[in-house]
TILUM-556120 format. One record per residue: residue in three letters; x, y, z of N, C-alpha, C in turn. Coordinates in steps of 0.02 Angstrom, whole numbers, padded with zeros to 5 digits, always signed. Layout:
N
AlaXYZXYZXYZ...
***
This chain:
77
Met+00216+00538+00318+00198+00457+00304+00235+00406+00350Lys+00210+00341+00361+00226+00307+00418+00246+00224+00395Glu+00336+00216+00403+00320+00153+00368+00320+00085+00451Ile+00258+00044+00399+00261-00019+00433+00240-00076+00401Lys+00248-00116+00451+00252-00209+00405+00188-00211+00353Phe+00173-00251+00320+00164-00261+00254+00096-00286+00293Asp+00103-00358+00354+00013-00364+00366-00007-00322+00419Glu+00017-00265+00437-00039-00207+00464-00074-00163+00430Leu-00001-00158+00379-00037-00097+00316-00094-00139+00273Leu-00089-00217+00262-00156-00240+00261-00208-00241+00281Lys-00202-00236+00359-00277-00245+00400-00277-00182+00414Ile-00256-00102+00393-00290-00046+00394-00341-00070+00329Ala-00295-00082+00284-00339-00065+00188-00387-00140+00239Glu-00399-00170+00241-00477-00216+00250-00540-00170+00304Glu-00479-00139+00341-00528-00096+00382-00568-00047+00316Phe-00539-00010+00318-00534+00060+00267-00612+00007+00199Tyr-00592-00048+00169-00620-00067+00106-00697-00092+00154Lys-00684-00108+00227-00742-00126+00272-00803-00058+00291Asn-00762-00033+00293-00809+00029+00350-00817+00052+00275Lys-00793+00045+00225-00799+00090+00145-00754+00155+00144Thr-00688+00176+00176-00668+00218+00179-00625+00261+00109Pro-00644+00296+00078-00578+00286-00004-00518+00308+00008Trp-00504+00234-00015-00432+00239-00012-00386+00198-00074His-00319+00210-00065-00285+00175-00144-00219+00171-00135Phe-00202+00136-00164-00119+00132-00141-00083+00094-00232His-00016+00129-00213+00032+00126-00255+00089+00068-00243Ile+00091+00044-00282+00182+00006-00327+00226+00029-00337Leu+00278+00055-00313+00335+00114-00358+00419+00056-00322Thr+00436+00053-00407+00502+00036-00420+00560+00064-00367Pro+00605+00035-00356+00669+00081-00352+00684+00132-00373Lys+00671+00127-00456+00690+00194-00498+00652+00257-00507Cys+00589+00230-00450+00543+00294-00487+00564+00370-00449Ile+00540+00414-00492+00550+00469-00429+00509+00489-00380Phe+00461+00466-00374+00406+00461-00312+00440+00391-00237Asn+00472+00385-00267+00507+00323-00211+00548+00361-00169Lys+00544+00358-00116+00606+00399-00062+00659+00351-00035Asn+00653+00304-00071+00707+00239-00034+00745+00205-00109Arg+00770+00242-00159+00769+00222-00200+00826+00153-00225Ser+00844+00111-00139+00868+00034-00168+00813-00010-00155Lys+00762-00007-00128+00708-00042-00118+00602-00019-00176Phe+00603-00061-00181+00526-00086-00196+00473-00047-00130Cys+00428-00014-00166+00375+00005-00093+00292+00011-00110Ile+00257-00024-00043+00211-00021-00065+00163+00049-00020Ile+00140+00096-00057+00117+00132+00002+00038+00142-00011Leu-00005+00144+00040-00069+00149+00055-00114+00219+00081Glu-00160+00255+00069-00174+00307+00045-00247+00291+00099Asn-00271+00334+00130-00339+00363+00138-00355+00410+00127Glu-00395+00422+00081-00422+00472+00059-00425+00539+00094Asn-00481+00503+00142-00519+00538+00185-00450+00590+00231Thr-00421+00552+00273-00395+00583+00309-00293+00635+00291Gly-00294+00602+00233-00246+00596+00194-00169+00574+00264Glu-00174+00501+00276-00125+00459+00320-00131+00446+00253Val-00025+00409+00287-00008+00395+00228+00038+00341+00247Phe+00021+00252+00227+00068+00220+00261+00110+00179+00190Val+00179+00172+00209+00234+00131+00157+00267+00070+00204Thr+00266+00016+00150+00310-00036+00139+00359-00068+00108Phe+00409-00054+00140+00480-00068+00083+00472-00164+00071Tyr+00505-00147+00012+00542-00224-00004+00624-00231-00043Gly+00630-00299-00043+00702-00278-00084+00706-00330-00141Glu+00634-00337-00165+00604-00375-00205+00519-00376-00225Lys+00506-00376-00300+00436-00328-00296+00415-00361-00250Pro+00341-00348-00234+00298-00374-00226+00250-00397-00221Leu+00234-00441-00291+00180-00432-00331+00105-00491-00268Lys+00142-00556-00231+00106-00581-00194+00014-00517-00145Asp+00092-00471-00129+00063-00422-00078+00023-00397-00119Gly+00014-00354-00161+00014-00294-00207-00054-00340-00229Glu-00064-00403-00248-00120-00435-00284-00182-00429-00233Lys-00131-00441-00166-00185-00438-00095-00231-00362-00093Leu-00200-00319-00114-00203-00262-00109-00264-00255-00175Glu-00252-00253-00200-00302-00260-00291-00367-00284-00281Lys-00375-00361-00252-00413-00410-00234-00483-00363-00190Leu-00426-00329-00128-00498-00254-00096-00495-00214-00113Phe-00468-00196-00173-00472-00119-00187-00515-00146-00233Tyr-00557-00173-00269-00586-00200-00338-00626-00255-00295Gly-00623-00229-00225-00704-00289-00208-00718-00373-00231Arg-00661-00406-00257-00628-00466-00261-00622-00505-00203Val-00675-00516-00131-00636-00539-00084-00653-00576-00078
***
């Protein structure tokens, strides 16, 4: 899992969308058992072909960033 800034994560997701690469994302709360950083929220982006995983951590709920990924995921761009 590679930790990156959201702007970079969003660019990767846009490339996945543009190239029709299978991908998905998760938004985890600090209390989630799958969150490796129990003091922060995180967004995880996964490439389903290669298994590459990218993560961005947040001090607060990443609502706007999550909405950007949701629009890409569901093709509402």
